[in-house]
C-alpha positions in Angstrom: -25.4 -20.4 -16.4 -23.6 -19.0 -19.1 -26.1 -16.1 -19.5 -26.4 -16.0 -15.3 -22.5 -15.4 -15.3 -22.7 -12.6 -17.7 -26.0 -10.7 -15.7 -23.4 -10.6 -13.4 -20.7 -9.2 -14.6 -20.1 -5.5 -14.2 -18.2 -3.1 -16.1 -16.4 0.0 -14.5 -14.4 2.2 -17.0 -11.0 3.6 -16.1 -8.1 6.1 -17.1 -4.4 5.9 -15.4 -2.6 9.2 -15.9 0.7 9.8 -14.4 0.7 13.2 -12.0 2.9 15.8 -11.4 5.1 15.1 -14.7 5.1 16.4 -18.2 6.4 13.1 -19.6 5.0 9.8 -19.3 6.4 7.2 -17.2 7.6 10.1 -14.7 5.7 11.1 -12.0 3.1 9.2 -9.8 0.6 6.7 -11.4 -3.3 6.9 -10.6 -6.1 5.4 -11.6 -9.1 6.4 -12.0 -13.0 4.5 -11.8 -15.1 7.3 -13.8 -18.3 6.0 -12.4 -18.0 3.9 -9.2 -21.4 3.6 -8.2 -22.4 0.3 -7.5 -18.7 -0.3 -5.5 -18.3 -1.5 -1.9 -15.8 0.1 0.1 -14.6 -3.7 0.2 -14.4 -4.0 -3.5 -12.7 -0.3 -3.9 -10.0 -1.4 -1.5 -9.1 -4.7 -3.7 -9.5 -2.3 -6.8 -6.7 0.0 -5.3 -4.7 -3.0 -4.7 -5.2 -4.4 -7.8 -3.9 -1.4 -9.5 -1.1 -1.3 -6.6 -0.6 2.3 -7.2 0.2 4.6 -4.6 -3.9 5.7 -4.4 -6.7 4.8 -6.5 -9.9 7.6 -7.4 -13.3 6.3 -7.0 -15.6 9.4 -8.5 -19.2 9.1 -7.4 -21.7 11.3 -7.9 -21.7 15.0 -5.6 -23.8 15.0 -2.8 -22.6 18.5 -1.1 -23.2 20.5 -4.2 -19.6 20.5 -5.9 -18.5 18.9 -9.4 -18.0 15.1 -8.2 -17.8 13.0 -5.3 -13.7 11.3 -4.9 -13.3 8.8 -2.7 -9.6 7.9 -2.1 -7.8 4.8 -1.3 -4.3 3.6 -1.1 -3.1 -0.8 -0.9 -3.6 0.1 2.4 -7.1 1.7 3.0 -8.6 5.1 2.2 -7.4 8.4 3.3 -9.4 11.6 3.4 -7.5 13.5 1.0 -4.1 13.2 -1.2 -3.0 15.5 -3.4 -1.8 14.1 -6.7 -5.2 11.4 -6.6 -6.8 15.0 -6.3 -5.3 16.6 -9.1 -4.7 14.2 -10.9 -8.5 13.4 -10.8 -9.2 16.3 -12.0 -7.3 16.1 -15.1 -8.9 12.6 -16.0 -12.1 14.0 -15.5 -11.6 16.6 -18.5 -10.0 14.8 -20.3 -12.3 12.1 -20.6 -14.9 15.2 -20.9 -17.2 14.0 -18.4 -16.6 17.4 -17.1 -16.8 19.7 -19.3 -14.4 22.0 -20.6 -16.1 25.7 -21.4 -12.7 28.2 -20.9 -9.4 28.5 -20.1 -9.1 28.7 -17.1 -11.8 26.8 -14.3 -12.3 26.4 -10.9 -13.8 23.2 -9.6 -14.9 21.6 -6.7 -13.8 17.9 -5.2 -15.8 16.1 -2.6 -13.3 14.5 -0.2 -14.1 12.9 3.0 -11.9 15.7 4.1 -14.4 18.3 2.7 -14.6 20.3 0.0 -11.5 19.9 -2.4 -11.5 23.4 -5.1 -9.5 23.2 -7.6 -8.1 25.0 -10.7 -7.8 24.3 -14.0 -5.9 25.5 -17.0 -6.2 24.8 -20.4 -3.5 25.8 -23.1 -0.8 27.1 -20.4 1.8 25.6 -18.6 1.7 27.0 -14.8 2.0 30.8 -13.3 6.0 32.2 -14.7 6.3 28.4 -16.8 7.5 27.5 -20.2 4.3 28.4 -22.3 6.3 26.0 -25.0 6.0 22.7 -22.2 1.7 22.6 -22.1 0.2 19.8 -22.9 -1.6 19.5 -26.1 -4.8 20.1 -25.9 -7.2 17.3 -27.1 -7.2 14.1 -25.0 -6.6 12.0 -28.7 -9.9 9.1 -28.6 -10.6 9.9 -24.9 -13.8 12.5 -25.6 -12.4 15.8 -23.6 -10.0 18.1 -22.8 -6.6 17.5 -21.7 -5.5 20.4 -19.3 -2.1 22.1 -19.1 -1.7 22.8 -14.9 -4.4 21.1 -12.2 -4.0 23.0 -8.6 -5.5 22.4 -5.7 -6.1 24.2 -2.3 -6.2 22.5 1.4 -9.8 22.0 2.8 -7.5 22.0 6.1 -5.0 25.5 7.2 -1.7 23.4 8.1 -1.1 22.5 11.9 2.1 21.1 13.2 2.7 19.2 16.7 5.2 17.0 18.0 7.1 14.8 16.1 8.9 11.0 17.6 12.3 11.5 18.6 14.6 12.8 16.1 17.4 10.0 17.1 14.9 7.4 16.3 13.5 9.4 13.2 17.3 9.5 12.3 17.5 5.4 12.8 14.1 4.4 11.6 15.7 6.2 7.7 18.8 4.7 7.8 20.3 8.2 8.5 22.8 9.7 11.5 21.9 12.0 13.9 23.5 14.9 12.5 22.1 14.7 9.1 19.1 16.3 10.5 18.9 19.3 11.3 17.6 20.9 14.6 15.7 24.0 16.4 13.2 25.5 14.5 14.1 23.2 11.5 13.6 19.9 13.6 11.3 17.0 13.1 7.6 18.1 13.0 4.5 16.4 12.2 2.3 18.6 9.5 -0.8 18.5 8.3 -3.4 19.7 5.9 -5.4 17.1 6.1 -2.9 14.3 5.9 -0.8 14.3 8.3 3.7 13.5 7.4 6.3 14.0 9.7 8.9 16.3 8.2 12.2 15.5 8.5 14.7 18.6 7.3 18.0 17.0 6.2 21.6 19.3 5.9 21.6 18.7 2.5 20.7 16.6 -1.0 22.9 13.7 0.3 21.8 13.0 3.1 17.6 12.4 1.3 19.6 9.9 -1.0 21.0 8.1 1.6 17.4 8.1 3.5 16.5 4.2 3.1 13.4 3.4 6.2 14.4 0.0 8.2 11.3 -1.3 9.0 11.9 -2.2 13.1 13.3 1.0 13.7 10.6 3.0 12.1 7.9 0.6 14.6 10.2 1.6 17.5 10.2 5.4 16.1 6.6 5.6 15.5 5.2 3.7 19.0 3.6 5.1 20.7 2.4 8.2 18.6 -0.1 5.8 16.5 -1.4 5.0 12.9 -3.2 8.0 12.0 -0.6 10.4 13.4 1.2 10.6 11.1 1.0 8.4 7.6 4.6 8.4 7.3 7.5 10.7 6.4 9.4 13.3 4.2 12.6 13.5 3.9 13.7 17.4 2.7 16.4 19.5 2.0 16.1 23.0 0.9 18.4 22.1 -2.1 18.2 23.9 -5.8 20.5 21.4 -7.4 17.5 18.4 -7.7 16.2 21.2 -10.1 13.7 22.5 -7.7 14.0 25.0 -4.4 13.3 21.3 -2.2 14.7 17.3 -3.0 11.9 15.6 -1.1 11.0 11.9 -0.6 7.9 10.6 0.9 7.7 7.4 3.0 4.2 5.5 3.5 5.1 1.7 4.5 2.4 1.9 6.6 -0.2 2.4 4.3 1.6 -0.2 1.7 3.3 2.6 -0.3 7.0 1.6 0.5 8.2 5.1 -1.4 6.2 7.6 -3.1 6.8 9.2 -6.1 5.3 12.6 -5.7 3.0 13.8 -2.8 0.7 16.4 -3.3 -0.7 16.1 0.5 3.1 16.0 2.4 3.8 19.3 0.5 0.6 20.9 1.1 1.8 20.2 4.6 5.8 21.4 3.8 4.1 24.8 2.5 3.1 25.5 5.9 6.4 24.2 7.4 7.9 26.3 5.3 5.8 29.8 5.2 6.0 29.7 9.2 10.0 29.5 9.1 10.0 32.2 6.6 10.1 35.8 8.2 7.7 37.5 5.9 4.6 38.4 7.1 2.3 38.8 3.9 2.2 37.9 0.1 2.4 34.4 -1.6 5.3 32.3 -0.8 6.6 29.5 -3.5 8.2 26.6 -3.9 9.4 24.2 -6.3 9.3 20.7 -5.4 11.1 17.7 -6.9 10.4 14.7 -5.7 10.8 10.5 -7.2 14.5 11.4 -8.8 15.3 8.2 -6.4 12.7 6.4 -8.0 13.6 6.6 -11.2 9.8 8.7 -11.3 11.3 12.7 -11.4 8.3 15.2 -10.4 7.4 18.8 -10.1 5.4 20.5 -7.6 4.4 23.5 -6.8 4.0 24.7 -3.9 2.6 27.9 -2.6 1.4 29.5 0.4 0.0 32.6 1.3 0.0 34.6 4.3 -1.3 37.7 6.1 -0.6 38.9 9.6 1.8 36.9 10.4 -0.7 33.8 9.8 -0.3 31.0 6.8 -4.1 31.7 5.3 -4.3 29.1 2.0 -1.7 26.9 0.3 -1.9 25.4 -2.6 -0.4 22.5 -4.3 -0.3 22.2 -8.2 1.4 20.9 -11.6 1.3 18.5 -15.3 -0.6 15.4 -15.5 -0.2 13.1 -18.7 -2.8 10.2 -19.7 -1.3 7.1 -20.0 -4.0 4.7 -20.5 -7.6 3.7 -20.7 -9.6 0.6 -20.3 -12.4 -1.6 -18.5 -12.3 -2.9 -14.8 -14.7 -6.4 -14.8 -16.2 -7.8 -11.9 -17.5 -10.8 -11.2 -20.4 -11.3 -9.4 -23.1 -8.6 -7.2 -21.6 -6.4 -5.0 -21.4 -7.5 -1.2 -23.3 -4.6 0.2 -24.7 -1.2 -0.9 -21.6 0.1 -2.8 -22.3 4.0 -1.1 
């Protein structure tokens, strides 16, 4: 009997990292299973719920000529694309040596459900315009690879916008007064670069800090829009007091994430939204987003948008990550299905 139980034990190596931060216990935690072959989708969801981070990623062999295939799960289900899992997974793959570091700057492609997501990874220097003295140390001790200093994704889907739920209903859902929300061209919109978020611009950082989700009002606000039309809401203010150009919070209760400390997919959508409202036809626009402050997990996300002829042609989101832990996940029993 003991021999049979041992033969049914499956082991999976995992690494956790804090993403969009240069210090442990800041940013957004992420768990990465480095080789998820043999796991079913149902098991991946169960593992994501066990870690209970906003996202867990599962790395698989590439199928479309990229460097790795990545499936992304929240505790509520699988999502086609997300920012901090993309940036954090690239960081972990190099830190563990799963992807070899061969130059000071490398581009890799992660195959996600949304499509192929390019990621630029830099070693030994900070982000463009950043402080090189705050760069990550090279070797990731004991992990077998080189820990990057910075990683930046380029979205696979260009930004889109559509109508949002009623502004008054959104204010109620977020425990805000209607006049806290901006109107006109800055009225709430559902924006997306692969994962849609309702962007709610407010008058200042005080309104950002006061935002709280009211479950019953949230359900009323989004009734008729349906899950998938908007995965959550980003409340933000153009306010440099928090240490960035934008002070933001993100709430995703429908995916079992009451509040997210750093949300690359929402910041990508925000980049498209801000670029459309910036009176500049050509060139690269840049913003720094401060998020996670109210949760005690300060995060810094670097957002870029390219404009040409009045259209947004590319959006990028990048930042730092730090390794926190590595270990072995032990699953009892044979897989229930194919595990692709």
